[in-house]
Structures are given as structure tokens and as C-alpha cells.
C-alpha positions as CSV (number, residue, x, y, z in Angstrom):
1,X,6.9,-28.4,134.0
2,X,5.7,-31.3,133.0
3,X,6.8,-33.6,130.2
4,X,4.6,-34.0,127.2
5,X,2.3,-36.6,126.7
6,X,3.2,-39.4,124.8
7,X,1.0,-41.0,121.7
8,X,0.8,-44.3,123.2
9,X,-0.4,-42.6,126.7
10,X,-3.0,-40.8,124.9
11,X,-4.1,-44.5,123.1
12,X,-3.9,-46.1,126.4
13,X,-6.3,-43.5,127.8
14,X,-8.8,-43.7,125.0
15,X,-8.8,-47.6,125.0
16,X,-9.3,-47.4,129.0
17,X,-12.1,-44.6,128.4
18,X,-13.7,-47.3,125.4
19,X,-13.3,-50.3,127.9
20,X,-15.1,-48.5,130.9
21,X,-17.8,-47.1,128.3
22,X,-18.4,-50.5,127.3
23,X,-18.1,-52.0,130.9
24,X,-20.9,-49.5,132.0
25,X,-23.1,-50.9,128.9
26,X,-23.1,-54.5,129.7
27,X,-23.9,-53.8,133.6
28,X,-26.8,-51.5,132.3
29,X,-28.0,-54.6,130.4
30,X,-27.1,-57.0,132.9
31,X,-29.0,-54.8,135.5
32,X,-32.1,-53.8,133.5
33,X,-35.4,-54.7,134.9
34,X,-33.9,-55.9,137.8
35,X,-34.2,-54.4,141.6
36,X,-31.5,-54.6,143.9
37,X,-34.5,-54.1,147.4
38,X,-36.4,-57.0,146.2
39,X,-34.3,-59.7,145.0
40,X,-33.8,-62.7,146.5
41,X,-30.0,-62.7,146.8
42,X,-30.2,-58.9,148.3
43,X,-33.1,-60.0,151.1
44,X,-30.5,-63.4,151.3
45,X,-27.2,-61.1,152.2
46,X,-28.8,-58.6,153.9
47,X,-30.1,-61.7,156.6
48,X,-26.5,-63.7,156.4
49,X,-24.2,-60.5,157.0
50,X,-26.6,-57.8,158.3
51,X,-29.0,-54.9,157.2
52,X,-26.2,-52.9,155.9
53,X,-23.9,-55.5,154.8
54,X,-20.5,-53.7,153.3
55,X,-19.1,-54.4,149.6
56,X,-16.2,-55.9,150.9
57,X,-18.4,-58.4,153.3
58,X,-20.3,-59.3,150.1
59,X,-17.2,-59.8,148.3
60,X,-15.5,-61.5,150.5
61,X,-18.5,-64.5,150.9
62,X,-18.8,-64.2,146.9
63,X,-14.6,-65.2,147.4
64,X,-15.7,-68.1,149.5
65,X,-18.4,-69.5,148.3
66,X,-16.7,-68.8,144.5
67,X,-13.7,-70.9,145.5
68,X,-15.5,-73.9,147.1
69,X,-18.2,-74.0,144.7
70,X,-16.1,-73.3,141.3
71,X,-18.0,-70.0,140.3
72,X,-16.0,-67.8,138.9
73,X,-16.7,-64.0,140.0
74,X,-16.4,-61.3,136.7
75,X,-14.7,-58.2,137.0
76,X,-17.6,-55.9,137.0
77,X,-19.0,-58.0,140.1
78,X,-15.9,-57.5,142.0
79,X,-16.1,-53.5,141.3
80,X,-19.4,-52.6,141.6
81,X,-22.3,-53.2,144.6
82,X,-25.0,-53.6,142.6
83,X,-23.4,-56.1,139.9
84,X,-21.9,-57.9,142.7
85,X,-25.9,-58.3,144.3
86,X,-26.7,-59.2,140.9
87,X,-23.8,-62.2,141.0
88,X,-25.2,-63.0,143.7
89,X,-28.7,-63.5,142.5
90,X,-27.8,-65.1,139.6
91,X,-26.0,-67.8,141.4
92,X,-28.2,-67.8,144.5
93,X,-29.6,-71.2,144.7
94,X,-25.9,-73.0,145.2
95,X,-24.6,-69.6,147.1
96,X,-27.5,-70.2,149.9
97,X,-27.1,-74.4,149.7
98,X,-22.9,-73.7,150.4
99,X,-23.6,-70.9,153.3
100,X,-26.2,-72.9,155.1
101,X,-24.2,-75.9,154.9
102,X,-20.7,-74.5,155.9
103,X,-20.6,-70.9,156.8
104,X,-21.4,-69.2,160.1
105,X,-21.7,-65.7,160.3
106,X,-20.3,-63.8,162.9
107,X,-21.9,-60.5,163.7
108,X,-19.5,-57.9,166.0
109,X,-20.5,-58.2,169.4
110,X,-21.8,-61.9,169.0
111,X,-18.8,-63.4,170.8
112,X,-17.1,-63.9,173.7
113,X,-13.6,-62.4,174.4
114,X,-12.0,-65.4,174.2
115,X,-13.7,-65.9,170.9
116,X,-13.0,-62.4,169.7
117,X,-9.4,-63.4,170.4
118,X,-9.6,-67.0,168.6
119,X,-10.9,-65.0,165.2
120,X,-7.8,-62.4,165.2
121,X,-5.1,-65.1,165.4
């Protein structure tokens, strides 16, 4: 038998639902008129991380760049791939410059066995 839901839990759930709706609305505004596939950031990420890059790889690159450049990755960008790519698009000049200077992408199969071992250690 389940315990009844406390009033505070109902208020918390309602607040969370409202927060999610607000975030969804703000994301819609942010992404309005923007096309992921033709964006400069998507093209950059596809070239830099590979055509079918994972959200986790893009987020890792964003965190690295944001740490060294001093950019903040907002909550929505951390949670949704298209908003993350939009974040890259908003900061693409700084990120491209940083990546060209300091980041070398490593694709699976590109390294020798010794290089792979060094990456893992």
C-alpha cells in the first residue's frame, strides 16, 4: 500500500512542471528560425567530431572550451543536443579559434595501439 502524496510533494511536482514548460518555451524562442543542419556550428562539429557525433562528445568539447575561454554553458544547452549546437553557434568564432589552436580530435581507429594505451592511462 502506497503512502498518500503529501501536499508539499504536489506543489513541488507542479513547480517542476511549470519550470519544464517555461524552459521548453524559452528553448522554442531560442531555436526559432534556426536550422541545425545548415548551422555553422553543426558543420564544424561534424567535421571536428565526425558526421554522427554524440551529444556527450559535443558536451565534452563545450565544457573544455568553456573552461578555457570563460563561457558559461546554460542548463538547457547541457540537456538538449539541438540547444547545445545552438550554444556552439552563438559562440562559434571563439570556439573554432580555441579548437584550432589547442584541441586535436582523435577518432577511433586513428591511433596506434601504443597511442590508445596512453589515452587510457
